[in-house]
C-alpha positions as MATLAB code, in Angstrom:
seq = 'MLQEAVERITSEIASVGDQTRLAAKRYEGVFLELRRMLEDELSRTATPAGRALVAMAIADSAASAFTSHFPDQSRRDCRAGCDACCHLYVMIPPGVAEVIGDFLTERLDPVALAKLRVELAAAAAAAAAVADPSRLRHRCPMLGSDGFCTIYEVRPLTCRAFTSKSAAACRSLAFDPDGPVSTIPQAPSQFRVYIEATRALEQAALSQGLPPQQTGLAAALLTVLPEPDSTRPALPPSRE';
ca = [
      46.710  -15.627   30.219;
      46.880  -14.722   26.608;
      45.145  -18.193   25.507;
      42.376  -17.613   28.403;
      41.734  -13.941   26.891;
      41.639  -15.514   23.331;
      39.249  -18.220   24.550;
      36.922  -15.663   26.516;
      36.459  -13.513   23.670;
      36.023  -16.368   21.218;
      33.393  -17.918   23.566;
      31.577  -14.602   23.780;
      31.601  -13.913   20.025;
      30.275  -17.242   19.608;
      27.513  -16.821   21.844;
      26.401  -13.687   20.561;
      26.544  -15.265   17.133;
      24.228  -18.005   18.278;
      21.868  -15.392   19.629;
      21.781  -13.371   16.428;
      20.893  -16.516   14.471;
      18.259  -17.316   16.836;
      16.876  -13.711   16.690;
      16.989  -13.904   12.861;
      15.060  -16.845   13.119;
      12.516  -15.447   15.179;
      12.307  -12.304   13.121;
      11.537  -14.719   10.010;
       8.901  -16.435   12.272;
       7.194  -12.993   13.002;
       6.403  -12.595    9.058;
       5.229  -16.522    8.861;
       2.874  -15.762   11.822;
       1.583  -12.499   10.423;
       0.830  -14.455    7.141;
      -0.961  -17.081    9.068;
      -2.938  -14.509   11.045;
      -3.983  -12.695    7.848;
      -4.993  -15.941    5.982;
      -7.232  -16.861    8.985;
      -8.831  -13.582    9.370;
      -9.481  -13.161    5.794;
     -11.098  -16.764    5.595;
     -13.697  -15.428    8.117;
     -14.634  -12.451    6.060;
     -17.251  -12.523    3.742;
     -16.752   -9.726    1.203;
     -13.544   -8.475   -0.838;
     -14.016   -4.914    0.900;
     -14.210   -6.552    4.285;
     -11.129   -8.505    3.906;
      -9.239   -5.673    2.624;
     -10.224   -3.489    5.532;
      -8.983   -6.397    7.722;
      -5.858   -6.663    5.962;
      -5.246   -2.995    6.322;
      -5.675   -2.954   10.107;
      -3.401   -5.920   10.809;
      -0.865   -4.650    8.522;
      -0.942   -1.274    9.960;
      -0.606   -2.655   13.525;
       2.305   -4.754   12.923;
       3.981   -2.104   10.805;
       3.588    0.389   13.831;
       4.793   -2.287   16.300;
       7.937   -2.576   14.252;
       8.402    0.986   14.236;
       7.912    1.225   17.962;
       9.895   -1.828   19.254;
      12.797   -2.225   16.920;
      15.966   -0.193   17.542;
      17.942    1.840   15.119;
      14.863    2.741   12.686;
      15.830    4.552    9.521;
      15.204    8.072    9.546;
      11.927    8.728    7.408;
      11.773   12.191    5.531;
       8.078   11.603    4.814;
       5.898   14.420    5.929;
       2.132   15.535    5.164;
       1.832   17.243    2.255;
       4.777   15.772    0.545;
       3.455   14.433   -2.459;
       6.062   13.128   -4.807;
       5.248    9.447   -4.376;
       1.503   10.374   -5.282;
       2.699   10.566   -8.948;
       3.926    7.093   -9.151;
       1.831    4.413  -10.552;
      -0.018    2.333   -7.916;
      -1.097   -1.348   -8.161;
      -3.952   -2.627   -5.761;
      -4.750   -6.540   -4.841;
      -8.522   -7.456   -4.709;
     -10.862   -5.662   -2.185;
      -9.158   -2.230   -2.027;
     -10.921   -0.745   -4.727;
     -14.333   -1.539   -2.992;
     -13.071    0.011    0.046;
     -12.021    3.138   -1.455;
     -14.994    3.349   -3.743;
     -17.348    2.952   -0.724;
     -15.532    5.653    0.936;
     -15.752    8.248   -1.971;
     -19.431    7.385   -2.693;
     -20.307    8.111    0.710;
     -18.439   11.513    0.689;
     -18.992   13.043   -2.797;
     -21.853   14.158   -4.234;
     -23.031   13.118   -7.969;
     -21.162   16.146   -9.729;
     -17.703   15.581   -7.596;
     -17.945   11.626   -8.531;
     -18.291   12.621  -12.046;
     -15.514   14.675  -12.095;
     -13.308   12.159  -10.422;
     -14.409    9.563  -13.099;
     -13.263   11.694  -15.846;
      -9.599   11.975  -13.914;
      -9.479    8.629  -13.279;
     -10.337    7.624  -16.927;
      -7.386   10.039  -17.941;
      -5.065    8.271  -15.498;
      -6.211    4.781  -16.626;
      -5.655    5.525  -20.186;
      -2.227    7.075  -19.610;
      -1.123    3.742  -17.636;
      -2.655    1.646  -20.716;
      -0.742    3.944  -23.163;
       2.774    2.649  -22.027;
       4.343   -0.531  -22.210;
       5.545   -0.334  -18.498;
       3.035    1.360  -16.489;
       5.743    1.321  -13.527;
       7.546    4.082  -15.114;
       4.461    6.199  -15.343;
       4.497    9.578  -13.705;
       0.769   10.803  -13.485;
      -0.655   12.849  -10.451;
      -3.053   10.694   -8.699;
      -6.656   11.589   -8.968;
      -6.885   11.321   -5.251;
      -4.538   13.884   -4.569;
      -5.996   17.121   -3.403;
      -5.262   20.643   -4.483;
      -3.373   21.016   -1.013;
      -1.143   18.130   -1.557;
      -2.828   15.962    0.904;
      -4.299   12.561    0.069;
      -8.354   12.810    0.060;
      -8.538    9.112    0.737;
      -5.724    8.892    3.437;
      -7.829    6.638    5.865;
      -8.147    4.065    3.012;
      -5.049    4.605    0.823;
      -3.838    1.488   -0.808;
      -1.525   -0.896    0.788;
       1.214    0.273   -1.623;
       1.122    3.849   -0.354;
       1.127    2.544    3.309;
       4.095    0.470    2.660;
       6.124    3.442    0.922;
       8.785    5.339    2.861;
      11.787    7.569    2.049;
      14.895    8.694    3.875;
      14.938   11.603    1.135;
      12.014   13.918   -0.045;
      14.521   15.135   -2.559;
      15.067   11.912   -3.820;
      11.447   11.392   -4.237;
      10.983   14.412   -6.011;
      13.841   13.461   -8.514;
      12.238   10.035   -8.881;
       8.756   11.542   -9.730;
       9.624   14.755  -11.766;
      12.951   14.157  -13.244;
      12.855   10.932  -15.310;
      16.430   11.452  -16.578;
      17.909   12.165  -13.167;
      20.252    9.830  -11.115;
      17.430    8.576   -8.786;
      15.704    5.177  -10.279;
      14.319    3.651   -6.965;
      13.588    4.398   -3.351;
      15.080    2.121   -0.883;
      12.429    1.199    1.442;
      12.135    0.471    5.353;
      12.572   -3.540    5.054;
      10.203   -4.605    7.874;
       7.267   -2.248    7.162;
       7.632   -2.967    3.381;
       7.411   -6.758    4.029;
       4.362   -6.346    6.358;
       2.154   -4.694    3.317;
       3.741   -7.354    0.979;
       2.474   -9.992    3.260;
      -1.090   -8.456    3.412;
      -1.012   -7.978   -0.424;
      -0.249  -11.583   -0.911;
      -2.913  -12.712    1.510;
      -5.531  -10.786   -0.255;
      -4.553  -12.322   -3.369;
      -4.622  -15.677   -2.136;
      -7.929  -15.036   -0.320;
      -9.645  -13.799   -3.715;
      -8.182  -17.034   -5.501;
      -9.984  -19.445   -2.970;
     -13.123  -17.472   -3.341;
     -12.836  -18.241   -7.097;
     -12.200  -14.485   -8.080;
      -9.498  -12.661   -9.876;
      -6.692  -12.607   -7.659;
      -4.183  -10.289   -9.622;
      -3.413   -6.828   -8.921;
      -4.707   -3.995  -10.846;
      -3.991   -0.246  -11.412;
      -5.674    1.764   -8.955;
      -7.337    4.283  -11.367;
      -8.466    1.329  -13.746;
      -9.751   -0.671  -10.700;
     -11.633    2.635   -9.259;
     -13.558    2.814  -12.626;
     -15.155   -0.490  -12.188;
     -16.594    0.386   -8.683;
     -17.689    3.865   -8.856;
     -21.034    4.593   -9.857;
     -21.512    5.767  -13.396;
     -22.596    9.578  -14.016;
     -26.081    8.549  -14.895;
     -26.555    6.175  -11.644;
     -25.720    9.235   -9.513;
     -28.355   11.459  -10.493;
     -31.382   11.631   -8.582;
     -34.554   10.176  -10.189;
     -36.892   12.621  -11.872;
     -40.301   12.443  -10.631;
     -42.990   10.360  -12.608;
     -44.851   11.952  -15.467;
     -48.248   13.192  -14.780;
     -49.297   12.917  -18.401;
];
């Protein structure tokens, strides 16, 4: 009887182990399929901005599916108006700046655009002045006075990927450089989804002969937003 019990539990554990290995292989396969899908869709999209929008849509859907269908999701303390992460340095892949630039140009008048360019220039200069911009803490120029993101619909992939179990830890990371918090653990599946989207955009740019590297958000936006003079209405022709 003892030997039979030992064999039964050993067999059960072995069976579960086999299923776990199969599940792990299928889990990895999800990301391989996600990458193939991204590359396929991006190859059929003509413009950098169009590719960025496609990548955002696919990645958002994949991240939402993980949250909805995977058990034991880690608790998230992220809430609307919690803006500590909006003081961290953000890099963006090709196409994202164009999406955000179009969004801002459609919604801001020339005066507001000119003011934003000043704030972006200050943020870009702050990043350029330090050896390691990832350690920079600077308020995002797209953060509203109410603590809400003004470009939430088209926010960067990095911002979409970021999650936290502790708002207090985020505040420590952002506002207490000498504090104990040096990193924020991320939800693995969601973070990886947006990494795949970022890499796919880089590869798509490379295949088009465009610069593939990521750039700082502020510096990138300065290259796509209209210069102050170009936003002014044209003067009527002189009658002299």
